[in-house]
C-alpha positions, 0 to 999 in steps of 0.5 A: 510522469508515466505512473508505475503504481496502479491502484484500484478500490477492490470493493468500490466506494461502499464496500469493505476497505481494500486498495490493490496496487499493481506495480508496472512491469513487476510481479509484486503488488501491494495491498492497503487493508484486508477487507473482503478480497473475493473480487480479486482473482487468484492471480492478483492475490498471488502477486501480493508481497506487502499488506498495510493494515489500518486496524483490525475491525472486521471490515478491514481484516476479514480478507486475511483468510482468503489471502492465506488460503491461496498461498498455502503450498506456495513458496512466498514471503508476505510482509504485513504492517499494522498497529499495536496488536497486529502480531497477535491478531495474525498469530491467532488467525493462523493458529485457528487452523490445524497444520498437521499436514505441513510436512507434505509441502515442499514449499514454505509460506512465511508472514513477517508481521511488523507491529507499529508500537510508536513513532520510535518503536517497531516490533517484528515476528515471523510465522512460517508454514513449515513451523506450523506458524509458530512465532519466530524472531524476525529482523526489521527492514531498514526504518527511521523514526516517524515511523517510515519503513524503507524497502528497495522499491518504495518507502512506507510513511506511517501516521498513528491516528485516532479512531476507536483506538489506533488506526494507521494511515499510510503513504507509499512513495517510490524513491525516484521514478525512472521513465524509459523512453520508447522512442530512444529504445527504438532509435537504438534498436532495443526491444522493451522487456524484463531487462529494463527492470534491471536497468531501472534498479541500477539507476535507482541504486545509483550504481557505477557507470561501468556496471554491465546490463544484459540486453535482449539480444544477448549482448551487454552494455554498460549502465553509462551507455544506457543512461540516456534511455531514461529520465529521472523524476520525483517518485510516485506517491499514494496515500491511504487513510481510513477510519479516523476521527476529525481531530486537530491531531489527526489532521496534522498527522495526515497532512504530514504523510499525505503531503503532495501525494499523487493519489490520496485514498481517504474515507468520507463515511458521512455526508456533510449534513450528518457531521454529528453522526460522523463525530460520534462514530469517529469518522470523517465527513465528505467535507472533512475529507476534501478539506484534508486533501486540499490542505495536504496539496494532493494532486487527486483525491479518491474518497471511499468507505461511504456509509451504506445509508447513502446507497444510490447517492454516490454522485452527491457524496463525490460532489461534496468531497470535490467542492471542499477539495476545490475550496468551494465550501 
């Protein structure tokens, strides 16, 4: 499978938590957590359409102001998903500024904030620049208990976990993965380009075979005529968990959302030798992170959120996670 989603740690393994996820051949991008976003370019930030916030400790939320600043004056809708209190947290951030000049903008910036109240209940509020970010009623996207939120291009699984209060874990999964074969395009004399996104969307949606698809040469063909250009596989899955206590309940919930993830970003804040400190601070050790990844049968584990006390020891921390992941410890 050629990956469609390409994630990267914004601040490395020791810096503020934030994972930027680019979508191949799409203008939009996803973001796990809002730590320091200074390393992201303005171009990167302007691609972000969905943000998933684990909790609102400063190192997970301080980047909101940078995200806001680059988008003021742009026509944009950004969805933020977070734990209990996220609506109030975003609202207070927005109301900390004076918006007396909003009438001068021809464009409107909107944040739809979805608050995970429980596995069975969500709430949503919309904040718009042209309304000086006063809270407005918002419709929830399609979702089901668990909870799991469903958008056209991906589904977001959510785990409600324990830290110092609630911390959310997330898993983004494509419904299916549509792979376009370049050799088949070449055989038909077709050039790759943005038109392939329309073809992929039609396949994703299982549209009828007689649906017309515009080709790059200005001609059209039916979906049925073009299906042989693509193969369909299991969708890519990326899981993200940080700032959680090593408890039976947390492990069980993480197994559920991270199961068979292609890539699993998981905190490993403390070395195995410092388990007592990890327990006291409600974080995972390297060994716990590796064990969880192994039990969830993920394909690849990416540990992060290492404590600064281990500066210069990244290789050792990675080795400890890897040993537990492989079952050597």
